[in-house]
N, C-alpha and C positions, 0 to 999 in steps of 0.2 A: 620550873616551866615543865609543863607536863605535855606529853607527846599524844596525840590522838592518831590513831591508826582505821582506813576504814579498809575493809576487804568486801569485794563481791566476788560472793563463792557460786558455783553452780547448784542448780537444785540435787536435791538430796538422790532422786533418782537421777538423775543425769551424771553424777559422780560414781554412783555406784557401778553403772553401766560403762562407764567408761575402764573402770578399774577392771571389771569382766573382761571386755576386749583388748585391753592391754596383756592381762594374764593370757587369752585365747588365743591372739594373734600370729605368735611365733609358730606354733602348731599349726595353723591354718597356712603359714607361706612357707614352712620349709621344704615343700615339694614344689619341683619347677611344673610350672603351666604351660600347655601347648597352647599358644595363641594364633598357632595357625589356622584352627578351627573361624576365627572371627576375620581372617583376612578378607578383601572384597571380592568377588567371584561374580562372572557374568552369567544370567540367567540362561538356562539351557533354551534352547527353541522349540518350541510347540509342532506339532504334525503339521500344519498348515505353512510354518515360515521354512520347515525343511521342503516341502513339496515345492514352495514357490524358490529356494533357491535352486531344487533341481534342474525346475522349468526353464530358468532364467538362462540357464545354459545349454539348451537345447533347441537346435536350429527349427525355427521356423515357430516354437512358441515362447522363446526367450525378449532379450531387452531389443534385439532389432526387428521382432515380429512387426509393428507397427508401423514399420518404414514404408510398406508397401501400400498404406493407407493415405500416407503424407503424401506420396507420391502422386498416387489417384485424386489427390485434393490441389494439387499445384497448380491447374487452368483456374481454380476458384481462388486463386487468392492472388495479392498484388493490387496495384492504385486502380487501372482501367479494368478489372474482373469483373464488375458489376455491367459492363458494356455488353456483356454477350445477352443479359437478362433483359435489357432496355427494348422499348417496341421502335421501330422507325422512324415512327411520329411524334415520340416524346422530344427528340434534340429540336425537329421544326417546333411546339407548343414551348418550349425552355427558351428556343434564340427567341419566338416572337413576344414571348413576356417579358423578356430582358430590356427587346429594344422599347417598349412602349414603355418600360419602367426608367430606362435612360432618356427620354424625349419629355417625360413629364418630369423629371429628377433638373434637365436643363432648363426646363419652361421657369420651374418654382425658383433655380439659383439666379436665373432672371432677375427675377423681382427683387433680390436684393439688390443689386446694383442699383435697379430702377428708384427704389426707396432711398437710397445714398445718395443717389444723383438728386433726387428732390428737396431732401435734407441739403444740400452744399456740402455734402459730407463725402464724395466721390473720390476712392483711393486712401480712403483715412485708415485708422487702425482698427474701428471700432467694424466698420464694413469688411476688413481682413481678418477679422475674429469671427463675424457672422456668418462669412462664407466658408471660414475651416470649420466650424461647428456645423454648419449645414452637411460640407462633403463627407465628414467623420459620419454622419447621422447615416446619410444616403447611403455610405460604404457597406454602413452595418446593415442595413434594411437589404441591400442590392446581396449581400451574402448571405441573409436570411432565407432570402426567395430562392438564390441558389441551392440553397442545402436541404430546401424541401423538394 
């Protein structure tokens, strides 16, 4: 019985290159390498960054320099700050508009119960759902009017 042997050899140029590196490698690695030069470092600050750092510590120019502007803006902040810019007549117009809207909404809501009464379904589930849907839409419209 004959034995068959298969060999996968590298290309001749790779084999000769490997032999060369094998001979030269000990000469290349005999001296110690200074790897400290490859350690990560933080980049140096440019002149603008250095100036910003200096100004941040100075009184009146540094981190707290904006505080005077916040103090001056304080009266213009908050939930009621807009009122100082409103005309005294604006609230009267808003109140009259909302009163008219509420009156119209109540009249239209009454129509839902009148239709349910005519259909013989007064107090039924469908009437309750219809009123609930109307109230939700009416509340949404009222909120939109107030926001404008």
